[in-house]
PDB file with one MODEL, atoms N, CA, C and O in Angstrom:
MODEL        1
ATOM      1  N   UNK A   1     127.060 162.746 -12.775  1.00  0.00           N
ATOM      2  CA  UNK A   1     126.362 161.621 -13.056  1.00  0.00           C
ATOM      3  C   UNK A   1     126.201 161.391 -11.628  1.00  0.00           C
ATOM      4  O   UNK A   1     127.060 161.800 -10.847  1.00  0.00           O
ATOM      5  N   UNK A   2     125.280 160.835 -11.271  1.00  0.00           N
ATOM      6  CA  UNK A   2     124.993 159.955  -9.702  1.00  0.00           C
ATOM      7  C   UNK A   2     124.764 158.692  -9.582  1.00  0.00           C
ATOM      8  O   UNK A   2     123.704 158.324 -10.089  1.00  0.00           O
ATOM      9  N   UNK A   3     125.337 157.978  -9.131  1.00  0.00           N
ATOM     10  CA  UNK A   3     124.934 156.440  -8.652  1.00  0.00           C
ATOM     11  C   UNK A   3     124.761 155.984  -7.415  1.00  0.00           C
ATOM     12  O   UNK A   3     125.539 156.080  -6.465  1.00  0.00           O
ATOM     13  N   UNK A   4     123.566 155.417  -7.466  1.00  0.00           N
ATOM     14  CA  UNK A   4     123.165 154.583  -6.180  1.00  0.00           C
ATOM     15  C   UNK A   4     124.043 153.657  -5.680  1.00  0.00           C
ATOM     16  O   UNK A   4     124.259 152.615  -6.298  1.00  0.00           O
ATOM     17  N   UNK A   5     124.822 154.026  -4.151  1.00  0.00           N
ATOM     18  CA  UNK A   5     125.527 153.218  -3.799  1.00  0.00           C
ATOM     19  C   UNK A   5     124.858 152.770  -2.205  1.00  0.00           C
ATOM     20  O   UNK A   5     124.324 153.687  -1.581  1.00  0.00           O
ATOM     21  N   UNK A   6     124.889 151.413  -1.579  1.00  0.00           N
ATOM     22  CA  UNK A   6     124.682 150.887  -0.610  1.00  0.00           C
ATOM     23  C   UNK A   6     125.943 149.978  -0.306  1.00  0.00           C
ATOM     24  O   UNK A   6     126.484 149.124  -1.008  1.00  0.00           O
ATOM     25  N   UNK A   7     126.259 150.471   1.068  1.00  0.00           N
ATOM     26  CA  UNK A   7     127.372 150.070   1.795  1.00  0.00           C
ATOM     27  C   UNK A   7     126.755 149.004   3.064  1.00  0.00           C
ATOM     28  O   UNK A   7     125.753 149.324   3.704  1.00  0.00           O
ATOM     29  N   UNK A   8     127.164 148.291   3.202  1.00  0.00           N
ATOM     30  CA  UNK A   8     126.986 147.301   4.645  1.00  0.00           C
ATOM     31  C   UNK A   8     127.282 147.675   5.418  1.00  0.00           C
ATOM     32  O   UNK A   8     128.437 148.097   5.490  1.00  0.00           O
ATOM     33  N   UNK A   9     126.451 147.745   6.429  1.00  0.00           N
ATOM     34  CA  UNK A   9     126.789 148.055   8.248  1.00  0.00           C
ATOM     35  C   UNK A   9     127.879 147.321   8.525  1.00  0.00           C
ATOM     36  O   UNK A   9     128.092 146.122   8.342  1.00  0.00           O
ATOM     37  N   UNK A  10     128.629 148.274   9.045  1.00  0.00           N
ATOM     38  CA  UNK A  10     129.834 147.543   9.993  1.00  0.00           C
ATOM     39  C   UNK A  10     129.334 145.767  10.810  1.00  0.00           C
ATOM     40  O   UNK A  10     130.004 144.743  10.673  1.00  0.00           O
ATOM     41  N   UNK A  11     128.645 145.827  11.230  1.00  0.00           N
ATOM     42  CA  UNK A  11     127.753 144.668  12.018  1.00  0.00           C
ATOM     43  C   UNK A  11     127.600 143.296  10.891  1.00  0.00           C
ATOM     44  O   UNK A  11     127.788 142.118  11.194  1.00  0.00           O
ATOM     45  N   UNK A  12     127.181 143.863   9.436  1.00  0.00           N
ATOM     46  CA  UNK A  12     126.889 142.490   8.744  1.00  0.00           C
ATOM     47  C   UNK A  12     128.327 141.924   7.920  1.00  0.00           C
ATOM     48  O   UNK A  12     128.365 141.071   7.034  1.00  0.00           O
ATOM     49  N   UNK A  13     129.277 142.557   8.413  1.00  0.00           N
ATOM     50  CA  UNK A  13     130.717 141.743   7.782  1.00  0.00           C
ATOM     51  C   UNK A  13     131.140 140.556   8.409  1.00  0.00           C
ATOM     52  O   UNK A  13     131.559 140.370   9.551  1.00  0.00           O
ATOM     53  N   UNK A  14     131.000 139.954   7.675  1.00  0.00           N
ATOM     54  CA  UNK A  14     131.596 138.524   7.757  1.00  0.00           C
ATOM     55  C   UNK A  14     133.061 138.143   7.584  1.00  0.00           C
ATOM     56  O   UNK A  14     133.807 138.951   7.031  1.00  0.00           O
ATOM     57  N   UNK A  15     133.490 137.069   7.979  1.00  0.00           N
ATOM     58  CA  UNK A  15     134.894 136.603   7.220  1.00  0.00           C
ATOM     59  C   UNK A  15     134.506 135.087   7.574  1.00  0.00           C
ATOM     60  O   UNK A  15     133.925 134.648   8.567  1.00  0.00           O
ATOM     61  N   UNK A  16     135.055 134.369   6.348  1.00  0.00           N
ATOM     62  CA  UNK A  16     135.122 132.732   6.426  1.00  0.00           C
ATOM     63  C   UNK A  16     136.169 132.431   7.394  1.00  0.00           C
ATOM     64  O   UNK A  16     137.241 132.998   7.606  1.00  0.00           O
ATOM     65  N   UNK A  17     135.691 131.542   7.867  1.00  0.00           N
ATOM     66  CA  UNK A  17     136.468 130.285   8.903  1.00  0.00           C
ATOM     67  C   UNK A  17     136.341 129.171   8.912  1.00  0.00           C
ATOM     68  O   UNK A  17     135.217 128.701   8.738  1.00  0.00           O
ATOM     69  N   UNK A  18     137.291 128.465   9.087  1.00  0.00           N
ATOM     70  CA  UNK A  18     137.605 127.011   8.773  1.00  0.00           C
ATOM     71  C   UNK A  18     137.749 126.343  10.435  1.00  0.00           C
ATOM     72  O   UNK A  18     138.684 126.528  11.213  1.00  0.00           O
ATOM     73  N   UNK A  19     136.851 125.756  10.595  1.00  0.00           N
ATOM     74  CA  UNK A  19     136.441 125.100  12.139  1.00  0.00           C
ATOM     75  C   UNK A  19     136.859 123.457  11.672  1.00  0.00           C
ATOM     76  O   UNK A  19     136.301 122.903  10.725  1.00  0.00           O
ATOM     77  N   UNK A  20     137.706 122.936  12.331  1.00  0.00           N
ATOM     78  CA  UNK A  20     137.988 121.629  12.105  1.00  0.00           C
ATOM     79  C   UNK A  20     137.145 120.663  13.378  1.00  0.00           C
ATOM     80  O   UNK A  20     137.287 121.290  14.428  1.00  0.00           O
ATOM     81  N   UNK A  21     136.568 119.748  13.555  1.00  0.00           N
ATOM     82  CA  UNK A  21     136.099 119.267  14.460  1.00  0.00           C
ATOM     83  C   UNK A  21     135.941 117.664  14.518  1.00  0.00           C
ATOM     84  O   UNK A  21     135.305 117.064  13.652  1.00  0.00           O
ATOM     85  N   UNK A  22     136.496 117.085  15.484  1.00  0.00           N
ATOM     86  CA  UNK A  22     137.001 115.537  15.814  1.00  0.00           C
ATOM     87  C   UNK A  22     135.389 115.192  16.768  1.00  0.00           C
ATOM     88  O   UNK A  22     134.975 116.053  17.545  1.00  0.00           O
ATOM     89  N   UNK A  23     134.785 114.151  16.616  1.00  0.00           N
ATOM     90  CA  UNK A  23     133.433 113.796  17.616  1.00  0.00           C
ATOM     91  C   UNK A  23     133.269 112.182  17.143  1.00  0.00           C
ATOM     92  O   UNK A  23     133.853 111.612  16.221  1.00  0.00           O
ATOM     93  N   UNK A  24     132.482 111.755  17.892  1.00  0.00           N
ATOM     94  CA  UNK A  24     131.821 110.414  18.094  1.00  0.00           C
ATOM     95  C   UNK A  24     131.140 110.606  16.830  1.00  0.00           C
ATOM     96  O   UNK A  24     130.506 111.630  16.575  1.00  0.00           O
ATOM     97  N   UNK A  25     131.308 109.325  15.792  1.00  0.00           N
ATOM     98  CA  UNK A  25     130.349 109.279  15.003  1.00  0.00           C
ATOM     99  C   UNK A  25     129.097 108.318  15.285  1.00  0.00           C
ATOM    100  O   UNK A  25     129.044 107.089  15.281  1.00  0.00           O
ATOM    101  N   UNK A  26     128.106 109.280  15.532  1.00  0.00           N
ATOM    102  CA  UNK A  26     126.796 108.673  16.165  1.00  0.00           C
ATOM    103  C   UNK A  26     125.515 109.662  15.460  1.00  0.00           C
ATOM    104  O   UNK A  26     125.501 110.794  14.976  1.00  0.00           O
ATOM    105  N   UNK A  27     124.823 108.956  15.607  1.00  0.00           N
ATOM    106  CA  UNK A  27     122.988 109.621  15.037  1.00  0.00           C
ATOM    107  C   UNK A  27     123.007 110.984  15.851  1.00  0.00           C
ATOM    108  O   UNK A  27     122.902 111.062  17.075  1.00  0.00           O
ATOM    109  N   UNK A  28     123.149 111.977  15.025  1.00  0.00           N
ATOM    110  CA  UNK A  28     122.519 113.311  15.350  1.00  0.00           C
ATOM    111  C   UNK A  28     124.004 114.289  16.065  1.00  0.00           C
ATOM    112  O   UNK A  28     124.234 115.199  16.862  1.00  0.00           O
ATOM    113  N   UNK A  29     124.565 113.544  15.327  1.00  0.00           N
ATOM    114  CA  UNK A  29     126.183 114.721  16.375  1.00  0.00           C
ATOM    115  C   UNK A  29     126.306 116.186  14.792  1.00  0.00           C
ATOM    116  O   UNK A  29     126.849 117.285  14.908  1.00  0.00           O
ATOM    117  N   UNK A  30     125.658 115.672  13.600  1.00  0.00           N
ATOM    118  CA  UNK A  30     125.677 116.895  12.450  1.00  0.00           C
ATOM    119  C   UNK A  30     124.665 117.976  12.858  1.00  0.00           C
ATOM    120  O   UNK A  30     124.730 119.191  12.672  1.00  0.00           O
ATOM    121  N   UNK A  31     123.437 117.027  13.635  1.00  0.00           N
ATOM    122  CA  UNK A  31     122.533 118.266  13.779  1.00  0.00           C
ATOM    123  C   UNK A  31     122.293 118.851  14.965  1.00  0.00           C
ATOM    124  O   UNK A  31     121.294 119.537  15.182  1.00  0.00           O
ATOM    125  N   UNK A  32     123.349 118.573  15.939  1.00  0.00           N
ATOM    126  CA  UNK A  32     123.725 119.134  17.317  1.00  0.00           C
ATOM    127  C   UNK A  32     124.728 120.429  16.915  1.00  0.00           C
ATOM    128  O   UNK A  32     124.755 121.473  17.566  1.00  0.00           O
ATOM    129  N   UNK A  33     125.392 120.214  15.943  1.00  0.00           N
ATOM    130  CA  UNK A  33     126.487 120.944  15.774  1.00  0.00           C
ATOM    131  C   UNK A  33     125.963 122.208  15.113  1.00  0.00           C
ATOM    132  O   UNK A  33     126.212 123.393  15.332  1.00  0.00           O
ATOM    133  N   UNK A  34     125.087 121.547  14.154  1.00  0.00           N
ATOM    134  CA  UNK A  34     124.395 122.782  13.198  1.00  0.00           C
ATOM    135  C   UNK A  34     123.283 123.677  14.106  1.00  0.00           C
ATOM    136  O   UNK A  34     123.081 124.882  13.954  1.00  0.00           O
ATOM    137  N   UNK A  35     122.731 122.952  14.915  1.00  0.00           N
ATOM    138  CA  UNK A  35     121.793 123.612  15.972  1.00  0.00           C
ATOM    139  C   UNK A  35     122.872 124.590  16.932  1.00  0.00           C
ATOM    140  O   UNK A  35     122.516 125.741  17.187  1.00  0.00           O
ATOM    141  N   UNK A  36     123.926 124.184  17.342  1.00  0.00           N
ATOM    142  CA  UNK A  36     124.682 125.124  18.153  1.00  0.00           C
ATOM    143  C   UNK A  36     125.063 126.190  17.468  1.00  0.00           C
ATOM    144  O   UNK A  36     125.145 127.210  18.153  1.00  0.00           O
ATOM    145  N   UNK A  37     125.353 126.311  16.211  1.00  0.00           N
ATOM    146  CA  UNK A  37     126.064 126.970  15.344  1.00  0.00           C
ATOM    147  C   UNK A  37     125.147 128.026  14.854  1.00  0.00           C
ATOM    148  O   UNK A  37     125.462 129.213  14.765  1.00  0.00           O
ATOM    149  N   UNK A  38     124.065 127.557  14.560  1.00  0.00           N
ATOM    150  CA  UNK A  38     123.077 128.463  14.277  1.00  0.00           C
ATOM    151  C   UNK A  38     122.156 129.659  15.606  1.00  0.00           C
ATOM    152  O   UNK A  38     121.712 130.783  15.370  1.00  0.00           O
ATOM    153  N   UNK A  39     122.128 129.060  16.662  1.00  0.00           N
ATOM    154  CA  UNK A  39     122.361 129.561  17.711  1.00  0.00           C
ATOM    155  C   UNK A  39     122.638 130.665  18.373  1.00  0.00           C
ATOM    156  O   UNK A  39     122.166 131.236  19.356  1.00  0.00           O
ATOM    157  N   UNK A  40     123.804 130.914  17.373  1.00  0.00           N
ATOM    158  CA  UNK A  40     124.642 132.194  17.738  1.00  0.00           C
ATOM    159  C   UNK A  40     124.697 132.571  16.244  1.00  0.00           C
ATOM    160  O   UNK A  40     125.854 132.772  15.877  1.00  0.00           O
ATOM    161  N   UNK A  41     124.102 132.669  15.627  1.00  0.00           N
ATOM    162  CA  UNK A  41     123.634 133.365  13.895  1.00  0.00           C
ATOM    163  C   UNK A  41     125.079 133.208  13.105  1.00  0.00           C
ATOM    164  O   UNK A  41     125.627 134.207  12.639  1.00  0.00           O
ATOM    165  N   UNK A  42     125.519 132.213  13.013  1.00  0.00           N
ATOM    166  CA  UNK A  42     126.504 131.747  12.312  1.00  0.00           C
ATOM    167  C   UNK A  42     125.906 131.066  10.950  1.00  0.00           C
ATOM    168  O   UNK A  42     124.983 130.255  10.884  1.00  0.00           O
ATOM    169  N   UNK A  43     126.610 131.564   9.980  1.00  0.00           N
ATOM    170  CA  UNK A  43     125.962 130.642   8.884  1.00  0.00           C
ATOM    171  C   UNK A  43     126.761 130.397   8.265  1.00  0.00           C
ATOM    172  O   UNK A  43     127.513 131.132   7.626  1.00  0.00           O
ATOM    173  N   UNK A  44     126.697 128.501   8.428  1.00  0.00           N
ATOM    174  CA  UNK A  44     127.717 127.630   7.394  1.00  0.00           C
ATOM    175  C   UNK A  44     127.418 127.339   5.916  1.00  0.00           C
ATOM    176  O   UNK A  44     126.533 126.698   5.349  1.00  0.00           O
ATOM    177  N   UNK A  45     128.759 128.230   5.390  1.00  0.00           N
ATOM    178  CA  UNK A  45     128.829 128.094   3.864  1.00  0.00           C
ATOM    179  C   UNK A  45     129.300 126.453   3.538  1.00  0.00           C
ATOM    180  O   UNK A  45     128.856 126.083   2.451  1.00  0.00           O
ATOM    181  N   UNK A  46     129.809 125.793   3.995  1.00  0.00           N
ATOM    182  CA  UNK A  46     130.386 124.483   3.757  1.00  0.00           C
ATOM    183  C   UNK A  46     130.608 123.062   5.092  1.00  0.00           C
ATOM    184  O   UNK A  46     131.003 123.297   6.234  1.00  0.00           O
ATOM    185  N   UNK A  47     130.351 122.063   4.722  1.00  0.00           N
ATOM    186  CA  UNK A  47     129.890 120.893   5.597  1.00  0.00           C
ATOM    187  C   UNK A  47     130.818 119.841   4.828  1.00  0.00           C
ATOM    188  O   UNK A  47     130.608 119.616   3.636  1.00  0.00           O
ATOM    189  N   UNK A  48     131.772 119.246   5.476  1.00  0.00           N
ATOM    190  CA  UNK A  48     132.102 118.440   5.236  1.00  0.00           C
ATOM    191  C   UNK A  48     132.279 116.952   6.138  1.00  0.00           C
ATOM    192  O   UNK A  48     132.973 117.093   7.145  1.00  0.00           O
ATOM    193  N   UNK A  49     131.755 115.596   5.909  1.00  0.00           N
ATOM    194  CA  UNK A  49     132.038 115.017   7.123  1.00  0.00           C
ATOM    195  C   UNK A  49     132.662 113.735   6.689  1.00  0.00           C
ATOM    196  O   UNK A  49     132.170 112.989   5.842  1.00  0.00           O
ATOM    197  N   UNK A  50     133.751 113.537   7.310  1.00  0.00           N
ATOM    198  CA  UNK A  50     134.198 111.689   6.626  1.00  0.00           C
ATOM    199  C   UNK A  50     134.010 111.266   8.340  1.00  0.00           C
ATOM    200  O   UNK A  50     134.288 111.876   9.372  1.00  0.00           O
ATOM    201  N   UNK A  51     133.323 109.749   8.032  1.00  0.00           N
ATOM    202  CA  UNK A  51     133.660 108.929   8.789  1.00  0.00           C
ATOM    203  C   UNK A  51     134.961 108.001   8.914  1.00  0.00           C
ATOM    204  O   UNK A  51     135.534 107.752   7.853  1.00  0.00           O
ATOM    205  N   UNK A  52     135.553 107.399  10.234  1.00  0.00           N
ATOM    206  CA  UNK A  52     136.410 106.276  10.128  1.00  0.00           C
ATOM    207  C   UNK A  52     135.645 104.917  10.517  1.00  0.00           C
ATOM    208  O   UNK A  52     134.441 104.841  10.761  1.00  0.00           O
ATOM    209  N   UNK A  53     136.485 103.955  10.528  1.00  0.00           N
ATOM    210  CA  UNK A  53     136.196 103.032  10.785  1.00  0.00           C
ATOM    211  C   UNK A  53     136.258 102.619  12.182  1.00  0.00           C
ATOM    212  O   UNK A  53     135.935 101.455  12.417  1.00  0.00           O
ATOM    213  N   UNK A  54     136.595 103.323  13.096  1.00  0.00           N
ATOM    214  CA  UNK A  54     136.744 103.162  14.852  1.00  0.00           C
ATOM    215  C   UNK A  54     135.383 104.718  14.844  1.00  0.00           C
ATOM    216  O   UNK A  54     135.625 105.835  15.302  1.00  0.00           O
ATOM    217  N   UNK A  55     134.681 104.488  14.503  1.00  0.00           N
ATOM    218  CA  UNK A  55     133.149 105.159  14.509  1.00  0.00           C
ATOM    219  C   UNK A  55     134.042 106.541  15.576  1.00  0.00           C
ATOM    220  O   UNK A  55     134.447 106.456  16.736  1.00  0.00           O
ATOM    221  N   UNK A  56     134.099 107.684  14.640  1.00  0.00           N
ATOM    222  CA  UNK A  56     134.935 108.648  14.497  1.00  0.00           C
ATOM    223  C   UNK A  56     134.624 109.587  13.361  1.00  0.00           C
ATOM    224  O   UNK A  56     134.924 109.200  12.232  1.00  0.00           O
ATOM    225  N   UNK A  57     133.960 110.987  13.534  1.00  0.00           N
ATOM    226  CA  UNK A  57     133.819 112.075  12.333  1.00  0.00           C
ATOM    227  C   UNK A  57     134.937 112.821  12.370  1.00  0.00           C
ATOM    228  O   UNK A  57     135.828 112.823  13.220  1.00  0.00           O
ATOM    229  N   UNK A  58     134.827 113.444  11.399  1.00  0.00           N
ATOM    230  CA  UNK A  58     135.868 114.290  11.112  1.00  0.00           C
ATOM    231  C   UNK A  58     135.406 115.330  10.155  1.00  0.00           C
ATOM    232  O   UNK A  58     135.378 115.174   8.934  1.00  0.00           O
ATOM    233  N   UNK A  59     135.044 116.403  10.797  1.00  0.00           N
ATOM    234  CA  UNK A  59     134.438 117.571  10.232  1.00  0.00           C
ATOM    235  C   UNK A  59     134.656 118.356  10.143  1.00  0.00           C
ATOM    236  O   UNK A  59     135.075 118.870  11.181  1.00  0.00           O
ATOM    237  N   UNK A  60     134.614 119.367   8.741  1.00  0.00           N
ATOM    238  CA  UNK A  60     135.167 120.656   8.554  1.00  0.00           C
ATOM    239  C   UNK A  60     133.859 121.460   8.141  1.00  0.00           C
ATOM    240  O   UNK A  60     133.031 121.041   7.333  1.00  0.00           O
ATOM    241  N   UNK A  61     133.808 122.376   8.648  1.00  0.00           N
ATOM    242  CA  UNK A  61     132.754 123.483   8.873  1.00  0.00           C
ATOM    243  C   UNK A  61     133.752 124.938   8.270  1.00  0.00           C
ATOM    244  O   UNK A  61     134.825 125.222   8.802  1.00  0.00           O
ATOM    245  N   UNK A  62     133.061 125.887   6.881  1.00  0.00           N
ATOM    246  CA  UNK A  62     133.784 126.785   6.778  1.00  0.00           C
ATOM    247  C   UNK A  62     132.500 127.949   7.252  1.00  0.00           C
ATOM    248  O   UNK A  62     131.489 128.139   6.576  1.00  0.00           O
ATOM    249  N   UNK A  63     132.726 128.451   8.191  1.00  0.00           N
ATOM    250  CA  UNK A  63     131.585 129.381   8.672  1.00  0.00           C
ATOM    251  C   UNK A  63     132.048 130.633   8.623  1.00  0.00           C
ATOM    252  O   UNK A  63     133.254 130.878   8.667  1.00  0.00           O
ATOM    253  N   UNK A  64     130.983 131.687   8.512  1.00  0.00           N
ATOM    254  CA  UNK A  64     130.818 133.116   8.664  1.00  0.00           C
ATOM    255  C   UNK A  64     130.882 133.822   9.858  1.00  0.00           C
ATOM    256  O   UNK A  64     129.900 134.027  10.573  1.00  0.00           O
ATOM    257  N   UNK A  65     131.805 134.129  10.050  1.00  0.00           N
ATOM    258  CA  UNK A  65     131.838 134.665  11.722  1.00  0.00           C
ATOM    259  C   UNK A  65     132.033 136.390  11.419  1.00  0.00           C
ATOM    260  O   UNK A  65     132.611 136.869  10.443  1.00  0.00           O
ATOM    261  N   UNK A  66     131.378 137.154  12.547  1.00  0.00           N
ATOM    262  CA  UNK A  66     131.619 138.579  12.521  1.00  0.00           C
ATOM    263  C   UNK A  66     133.038 138.840  13.111  1.00  0.00           C
ATOM    264  O   UNK A  66     133.836 139.638  12.617  1.00  0.00           O
ATOM    265  N   UNK A  67     133.272 138.074  14.237  1.00  0.00           N
ATOM    266  CA  UNK A  67     134.560 138.590  14.679  1.00  0.00           C
ATOM    267  C   UNK A  67     135.037 137.552  15.465  1.00  0.00           C
ATOM    268  O   UNK A  67     134.467 136.462  15.502  1.00  0.00           O
ATOM    269  N   UNK A  68     136.272 137.866  16.244  1.00  0.00           N
ATOM    270  CA  UNK A  68     136.790 136.802  17.033  1.00  0.00           C
ATOM    271  C   UNK A  68     136.040 136.202  18.363  1.00  0.00           C
ATOM    272  O   UNK A  68     136.091 135.026  18.726  1.00  0.00           O
ATOM    273  N   UNK A  69     135.425 137.125  18.923  1.00  0.00           N
ATOM    274  CA  UNK A  69     134.419 136.970  19.839  1.00  0.00           C
ATOM    275  C   UNK A  69     133.383 136.379  19.715  1.00  0.00           C
ATOM    276  O   UNK A  69     132.902 135.743  20.653  1.00  0.00           O
ATOM    277  N   UNK A  70     132.767 136.466  18.435  1.00  0.00           N
ATOM    278  CA  UNK A  70     131.733 135.211  17.942  1.00  0.00           C
ATOM    279  C   UNK A  70     132.305 133.617  18.047  1.00  0.00           C
ATOM    280  O   UNK A  70     131.887 132.639  18.667  1.00  0.00           O
ATOM    281  N   UNK A  71     133.387 133.811  17.202  1.00  0.00           N
ATOM    282  CA  UNK A  71     134.147 132.557  17.163  1.00  0.00           C
ATOM    283  C   UNK A  71     134.527 131.879  18.374  1.00  0.00           C
ATOM    284  O   UNK A  71     134.478 130.652  18.469  1.00  0.00           O
ATOM    285  N   UNK A  72     134.940 132.709  19.389  1.00  0.00           N
ATOM    286  CA  UNK A  72     135.068 132.244  20.568  1.00  0.00           C
ATOM    287  C   UNK A  72     134.067 131.665  21.275  1.00  0.00           C
ATOM    288  O   UNK A  72     134.068 130.607  21.904  1.00  0.00           O
ATOM    289  N   UNK A  73     133.350 132.342  21.133  1.00  0.00           N
ATOM    290  CA  UNK A  73     132.019 131.961  22.317  1.00  0.00           C
ATOM    291  C   UNK A  73     131.277 130.640  21.264  1.00  0.00           C
ATOM    292  O   UNK A  73     130.741 129.589  21.616  1.00  0.00           O
ATOM    293  N   UNK A  74     131.404 130.946  20.511  1.00  0.00           N
ATOM    294  CA  UNK A  74     130.843 129.217  19.263  1.00  0.00           C
ATOM    295  C   UNK A  74     131.727 128.254  20.061  1.00  0.00           C
ATOM    296  O   UNK A  74     131.330 127.663  21.065  1.00  0.00           O
ATOM    297  N   UNK A  75     132.946 128.142  19.545  1.00  0.00           N
ATOM    298  CA  UNK A  75     133.846 127.209  19.948  1.00  0.00           C
ATOM    299  C   UNK A  75     133.874 126.551  21.216  1.00  0.00           C
ATOM    300  O   UNK A  75     134.288 125.392  21.251  1.00  0.00           O
ATOM    301  N   UNK A  76     133.479 127.142  22.310  1.00  0.00           N
ATOM    302  CA  UNK A  76     133.356 126.966  23.575  1.00  0.00           C
ATOM    303  C   UNK A  76     132.153 125.819  23.777  1.00  0.00           C
ATOM    304  O   UNK A  76     132.263 124.678  24.225  1.00  0.00           O
ATOM    305  N   UNK A  77     130.852 126.591  23.243  1.00  0.00           N
ATOM    306  CA  UNK A  77     129.515 126.072  22.979  1.00  0.00           C
ATOM    307  C   UNK A  77     129.827 124.339  22.311  1.00  0.00           C
ATOM    308  O   UNK A  77     129.124 123.352  22.529  1.00  0.00           O
ATOM    309  N   UNK A  78     130.756 124.389  21.693  1.00  0.00           N
ATOM    310  CA  UNK A  78     130.870 123.370  21.102  1.00  0.00           C
ATOM    311  C   UNK A  78     131.445 122.162  21.263  1.00  0.00           C
ATOM    312  O   UNK A  78     131.224 121.044  20.798  1.00  0.00           O
ATOM    313  N   UNK A  79     132.391 122.712  22.176  1.00  0.00           N
ATOM    314  CA  UNK A  79     133.447 121.876  23.150  1.00  0.00           C
ATOM    315  C   UNK A  79     132.820 120.966  23.878  1.00  0.00           C
ATOM    316  O   UNK A  79     133.037 119.758  23.973  1.00  0.00           O
ATOM    317  N   UNK A  80     131.618 121.983  24.644  1.00  0.00           N
ATOM    318  CA  UNK A  80     130.572 121.233  25.220  1.00  0.00           C
ATOM    319  C   UNK A  80     129.463 120.416  25.138  1.00  0.00           C
ATOM    320  O   UNK A  80     128.753 119.916  26.011  1.00  0.00           O
ATOM    321  N   UNK A  81     129.437 120.364  23.779  1.00  0.00           N
ATOM    322  CA  UNK A  81     128.518 119.113  23.408  1.00  0.00           C
ATOM    323  C   UNK A  81     128.877 117.700  23.848  1.00  0.00           C
ATOM    324  O   UNK A  81     130.036 117.512  24.218  1.00  0.00           O
ATOM    325  N   UNK A  82     127.951 116.609  23.851  1.00  0.00           N
ATOM    326  CA  UNK A  82     128.266 115.268  23.964  1.00  0.00           C
ATOM    327  C   UNK A  82     128.765 115.094  22.857  1.00  0.00           C
ATOM    328  O   UNK A  82     128.363 115.650  21.835  1.00  0.00           O
ATOM    329  N   UNK A  83     130.033 114.025  22.940  1.00  0.00           N
ATOM    330  CA  UNK A  83     130.366 113.703  21.767  1.00  0.00           C
ATOM    331  C   UNK A  83     131.520 113.771  21.042  1.00  0.00           C
ATOM    332  O   UNK A  83     132.163 112.826  20.584  1.00  0.00           O
ATOM    333  N   UNK A  84     131.904 115.724  20.906  1.00  0.00           N
ATOM    334  CA  UNK A  84     132.911 116.139  20.775  1.00  0.00           C
ATOM    335  C   UNK A  84     134.004 116.102  21.478  1.00  0.00           C
ATOM    336  O   UNK A  84     134.061 116.445  22.659  1.00  0.00           O
ATOM    337  N   UNK A  85     135.264 115.546  20.585  1.00  0.00           N
ATOM    338  CA  UNK A  85     136.471 115.440  20.849  1.00  0.00           C
ATOM    339  C   UNK A  85     137.812 116.503  20.891  1.00  0.00           C
ATOM    340  O   UNK A  85     138.782 116.521  21.649  1.00  0.00           O
ATOM    341  N   UNK A  86     137.489 117.255  19.906  1.00  0.00           N
ATOM    342  CA  UNK A  86     138.359 118.500  19.483  1.00  0.00           C
ATOM    343  C   UNK A  86     137.775 119.256  18.665  1.00  0.00           C
ATOM    344  O   UNK A  86     136.917 118.957  17.835  1.00  0.00           O
ATOM    345  N   UNK A  87     138.350 120.487  18.947  1.00  0.00           N
ATOM    346  CA  UNK A  87     138.001 121.403  18.208  1.00  0.00           C
ATOM    347  C   UNK A  87     139.153 122.656  17.690  1.00  0.00           C
ATOM    348  O   UNK A  87     139.671 123.443  18.482  1.00  0.00           O
ATOM    349  N   UNK A  88     139.366 122.644  16.478  1.00  0.00           N
ATOM    350  CA  UNK A  88     140.494 123.292  16.471  1.00  0.00           C
ATOM    351  C   UNK A  88     140.130 124.263  14.948  1.00  0.00           C
ATOM    352  O   UNK A  88     139.043 124.187  14.374  1.00  0.00           O
ATOM    353  N   UNK A  89     141.140 125.039  14.540  1.00  0.00           N
ATOM    354  CA  UNK A  89     141.429 126.003  13.203  1.00  0.00           C
ATOM    355  C   UNK A  89     142.052 125.890  12.370  1.00  0.00           C
ATOM    356  O   UNK A  89     142.086 126.763  11.502  1.00  0.00           O
TER     357      UNK A  89
ENDMDL
END
């Protein structure tokens, strides 16, 4: 008996990574972050935003990344965004 099997190519395999971002709570910050994430072909599985009374946003993303290099490049781009205060895992 033969069963058709299809394997994902090595380049298609991703892993979920949690990224924590502290930013200034201002209009467009989530759009800016989403745009940068999309620009490096990373998928957002989950996004959670909590705003504080002192105009800060605590943003948690679960991202599907291919490897450490992709994550590192993305983190560097996020840190450069205006309004981003801190990025951590």
